C-alpha atoms as one frame of an Amber mdcrd trajectory, in Angstrom:
protein
  38.493  21.692  57.425  39.686  22.920  54.070  42.824  20.986  53.112  45.437
  22.654  50.981  48.065  19.866  50.595  47.625  16.101  50.532  50.860  14.230
  51.098  50.336  10.889  49.486  52.626   8.011  50.366  52.452   4.619  48.737
  54.054   2.037  50.929  55.063  -1.593  50.257  57.360  -3.371  52.698  58.879
  -0.097  53.955  59.434  -0.941  57.581  63.029   0.208  57.351  62.150   3.683
  55.999  58.523   4.565  56.572  58.927   6.163  59.979  61.739   8.534  58.688
  59.597   9.450  55.726  56.562  10.308  57.873  58.681  12.178  60.520  60.170
  14.229  57.766  56.628  15.365  56.654  55.200  15.877  60.186  58.120  18.094
  61.114  57.521  20.489  58.214  56.460  24.011  59.022  54.106  25.304  56.315
  51.401  28.051  56.295  48.784  25.644  54.900  46.432  22.900  55.957  48.166
  19.591  55.346  46.978  15.995  55.518  49.018  12.860  55.190  47.832   9.746
  53.627  49.573   6.318  53.604  48.353   3.466  51.262  49.753   0.123  52.322
  49.956  -2.057  49.300  49.537  -5.544  51.151  52.967  -5.377  52.726  54.338
  -8.561  54.231  56.426  -6.752  56.836  55.370  -4.749  59.788  55.144  -1.444
  57.774  51.522  -2.117  57.118  50.768  -1.372  60.734  53.135   1.534  61.318
  51.091   4.360  60.101  47.886   2.921  61.675  49.281   2.247  65.029  52.036
   4.905  65.587  50.745   7.903  63.730  47.083   8.727  64.601  47.249  11.947
  62.514  47.838   9.969  59.380  44.963   8.599  57.191  45.967   5.005  56.765
  44.534   2.953  53.869  45.294  -0.819  53.717  44.854  -3.018  50.735  44.181
  -6.697  50.912  45.997  -7.274  47.672  49.039  -5.901  46.003  47.835  -3.390
  43.290  50.993  -1.798  42.290  52.428   1.693  42.554  50.150   3.537  40.095
  46.942   2.081  41.512  48.146   2.726  44.977  48.690   6.444  44.103  45.397
   6.678  42.427  43.784   5.279  45.492  45.413   7.891  47.657  44.196  10.677
  45.247  40.611   9.184  45.636  40.852   9.826  49.334  42.798  13.129  49.239
  41.093  16.440  50.059  43.924  18.741  49.112  43.937  21.226  46.148  47.532
  20.053  45.692  49.088  16.514  45.871  52.536  15.673  46.871  53.442  12.089
  45.821  56.216  11.004  48.144  57.874   7.685  48.159  58.233   5.740  51.453
  61.978   5.862  51.041  62.201   9.620  50.403  62.504  12.170  53.266  61.814
  15.960  52.936  64.537  18.232  54.263  63.368  21.226  56.467  61.586  23.844
  54.580  60.920  21.681  51.584  57.038  21.589  51.851  56.729  25.272  52.483
  58.881  25.907  49.453  56.624  23.694  47.213  53.583  25.407  48.650  54.971
  28.882  47.982  56.005  28.063  44.423  52.509  26.644  43.702  50.969  29.956
  44.386  52.523  31.592  41.424  52.487  28.539  39.113  49.505  26.400  40.279
  49.354  24.226  37.123  53.132  23.428  37.013  54.559  20.157  38.183  57.121
  20.780  40.895  59.922  18.783  42.404  62.992  19.335  44.678  66.761  18.848
  44.322  67.258  14.974  44.857  70.020  13.878  47.214  71.122  10.307  47.674
  70.063   9.303  51.215  73.270   7.306  51.841  76.120   9.202  50.157  74.715
  12.740  50.210  75.442  12.977  46.495  73.365  15.170  44.237  71.298  12.872
  42.040  69.472  15.509  39.963  67.884  18.865  39.616  65.059  17.432  37.589
  65.447  15.362  34.479  66.037  15.786  30.791  64.692  13.439  28.075  66.272
  12.032  24.851  64.442  11.319  21.698  63.965   7.591  22.771  62.240   8.772
  25.960  65.215   7.823  28.220  65.396  10.316  31.130  68.752  11.568  32.318
  69.699  13.595  35.299  70.288  17.263  35.178  72.712  18.668  37.707  72.807
  22.410  36.855  69.840  24.793  37.374  68.000  26.261  35.586  68.149  24.119
  32.563  66.270  24.396  29.259  66.185  20.562  29.076  64.111  20.068  32.132
  61.027  18.220  30.954  60.323  15.594  33.608  61.058  14.682  37.118  61.350
  11.595  39.437  58.061  10.471  40.930  59.641  10.004  44.352  58.807  13.591
  45.127  56.253  14.992  42.692  53.998  17.909  43.327  50.798  18.442  41.148
  47.496  20.116  41.426  44.656  17.748  42.070  42.932  19.400  39.031  45.751
  18.593  36.731  46.059  15.078  38.017  42.282  14.466  37.383  42.669  16.022
  33.876  45.510  13.712  33.023  43.347  10.732  33.986  45.599  10.008  36.897
  48.462   7.597  36.600  47.797   4.951  33.974  46.823   1.962  36.065  48.097
  -0.279  33.269  51.703   0.979  33.733  51.921  -0.931  37.074  55.012   0.943
  38.170  57.800   3.046  36.533  57.403   5.927  34.083  54.151   7.118  35.520
  56.041  10.317  36.426  57.220  10.582  32.821  53.565  10.267  31.643  52.234
  12.916  33.926  54.956  15.446  33.071  54.576  14.945  29.353  50.768  15.336
  29.799  51.406  18.642  31.602  53.668  19.753  28.894  51.136  19.134  26.187
  48.632  21.298  28.163  51.080  24.132  28.127  52.356  23.761  31.690  55.876
  23.682  33.099  57.901  21.113  34.963  60.070  23.021  37.499  62.558  22.192
  40.218  63.056  24.123  43.379  66.907  23.924  43.465  67.225  25.599  46.856
  65.390  22.709  48.720  65.917  19.090  48.646  64.667  15.658  49.493  66.740
  12.621  50.293  65.992   9.318  48.622  67.025   5.653  48.628  66.884   5.491
  44.914  65.521   2.048  43.572  65.034   0.573  47.051  61.608  -0.657  46.256
  62.916  -2.565  43.214  65.970  -4.059  45.021  68.503  -1.942  43.238  69.217
   1.252  41.340  68.505   2.169  37.801  70.425   0.627  34.948  71.722   3.950
  33.863  73.325   4.675  37.315  77.040   4.085  37.540  77.932   1.074  39.733
  74.398  -0.041  39.975  72.690  -3.296  39.030  69.010  -3.624  38.175  66.411
  -6.285  38.071  64.743  -7.890  35.022  61.437  -6.680  36.192  62.546  -3.123
  36.599  64.165  -3.066  33.144  61.181  -4.640  31.466  58.686  -2.197  32.987
  61.033   0.615  32.093  61.383  -0.366  28.466  57.613  -1.071  28.047  56.392
   2.005  29.789  58.774   4.382  28.034  57.708   3.011  24.710  54.023   3.641
  25.670  54.814   7.257  26.544  56.597   7.578  23.254  53.660   6.342  21.315
  51.249   8.446  23.242  52.928  11.835  23.227  55.449  12.087  20.384  54.214
  14.074  17.366  53.764  12.227  14.128  56.668  13.920  12.371  59.046  12.370
  14.987  56.988   9.192  15.871  57.286   7.439  12.507  60.976   8.024  11.724
  61.940   7.077  15.314  59.854   4.039  15.663  62.345   1.896  13.602  65.100
   3.289  15.711  63.210   2.233  18.777  62.874  -1.345  17.498  66.530  -1.542
  16.317  67.662  -0.233  19.689  65.748  -2.906  21.514  67.207  -5.669  19.151
  70.763  -4.531  19.725  70.325  -4.120  23.438  68.726  -7.691  23.722  71.601
  -9.141  21.725  74.253  -7.361  23.744  72.752  -8.142  27.192  72.161 -11.753
  26.219  75.717 -12.239  25.162  77.045 -10.550  28.340  74.765 -12.694  30.543
  75.415 -15.757  28.390  71.653 -16.309  28.570  68.518 -15.612  26.519  66.777
 -14.266  29.704  67.417 -10.603  28.951  65.833 -11.080  25.433  62.787 -12.837
  26.670  62.243 -11.325  30.092  62.798  -7.769  29.058  62.497  -7.019  25.326
  60.156  -9.650  24.026  57.824  -9.246  26.979  57.866  -5.479  26.529  57.190
  -5.642  22.806  54.431  -8.195  23.268  52.706  -5.920  25.901  52.987  -2.956
  23.623  51.261  -4.773  20.853  48.605  -6.077  23.156  47.979  -2.638  24.490
  47.837  -0.855  21.098  44.052  -0.216  21.293  44.365   1.408  24.705  47.466
   3.449  23.673  45.800   4.730  20.509  42.718   5.833  22.281  44.804   7.613
  24.885  46.866   9.333  22.222  43.769  10.647  20.443  42.532  12.133  23.722
  45.949  13.650  24.457  46.492  15.113  20.991  42.905  16.588  20.970  43.782
  18.753  23.918  47.367  19.655  23.131  48.279  23.258  23.439  51.927  23.270
  22.226  53.271  22.577  18.793  55.320  19.593  17.621  58.438  21.856  17.594
  57.765  23.109  21.163  57.376  19.498  22.448  60.645  18.286  20.694  62.817
  21.387  21.395  64.071  20.492  24.932  64.745  16.923  23.980  68.315  15.712
  23.554  69.230  13.955  20.268  72.219  12.185  21.984  71.198   8.676  23.050
  71.444   8.461  26.826  71.991   4.761  26.846  74.864   4.914  24.400  76.623
   7.522  26.605  76.120   5.334  29.619  77.351   2.240  27.764  80.516   4.042
  26.783  81.195   5.342  30.246  80.179   2.495  32.532  79.548  -0.628  30.315
  76.578  -2.933  30.379  74.388  -3.030  33.563  74.381  -5.962  35.762  71.023
  -7.858  35.703  69.493 -10.275  38.159
């Protein structure tokens, strides 16, 4: 059987949500051959058995060790047979017609990265119509469509051709989790491809469930030290790999100053040095340790780029996202 679409679901301790995720995919009506794959990342709850025991039509892959989101997705891609991959979080649910809309859009733009309107699974609130990016690689939600600022999307529902995913070298395994979507979208942009949102169709998402809380830039949300550390480190890695030289060198001191000021502010607010040590120092240390890998990756990316520095920078916002959030919502709660 020739497979058109491989829906790839990385699962870790998703017993409360995995069935709804799988049911939302199985119920889709789409004029294409679809396979569904679930990679269980050594879950400690019953979710590791749900796909295998209750969904015989699903290809179930079980890992004996926890390998992290990026490796899990790459393992799914290894087993996938489809010409197109839909990476779907285990806490994300497709609304009716969503898969057919993605398939139809891919026929006219096969190399584009596609996503859907993201809806909060609890409140029904619109979370985003794709994401913009500021000059310090902080994504921010876009809520009007179409938008000239659309340059990335959330990996909870990310459609990409298998060919482009392979060309990008897949998700960087050394990211672990977080910002792998940012990496892939910026790689696509350097190759002259678009990131697009299908605003007429949606998916519902328990945002941040796998990390025990929402993002630090969401109003009323708390975040974990681990999530913030991975976010800071991996965004910096994306910055170093993709930003053109004319912006990279002037902005690098700004990056370091922003980290220093954030570390001081969060440590004062928490009355503890833990934010400085667990987030910023650890992120800085990792970036230094990974410099050889990052430079090699950057050389390969720049060797194949098909857009100018100006085209890369044009959609980015020069207004710092974190500063806007700080003024509106104050410092995030950490735990």
